[in-house]
Phi, psi and omega in degrees: 000315179298318179299314181299319179296318180294318179296316180296321178297316178298314181302314181298316179296320180297312180296327180282341183268322186246145176288161178304327179291331181273342185287149181224122182297335179295328178298314181294320178296316180295319178298320178299315179297314182296313181296314180297315180298316179300317183290326179285319187275334185175225185262113183292337183281326180251359175060042179229153177283176178298336179269000178095358178279156176293141175284128181249119179274337181201162170210157180291151183300323182280004175090358180272000000 
């Protein structure tokens, strides 16, 4: 429920900020992934895991 509320809040702000011509559906999809991942992994407001580490959405294949 919290994830849905956060996604809906972002979506509403996005639609109110940008005209239909400026909007990009990829932005909404990416925001959904980020918000959902943050909520599953830890604290979405401070972007940290339960252990205090930064939430990482991706990393390079070579580890850098």
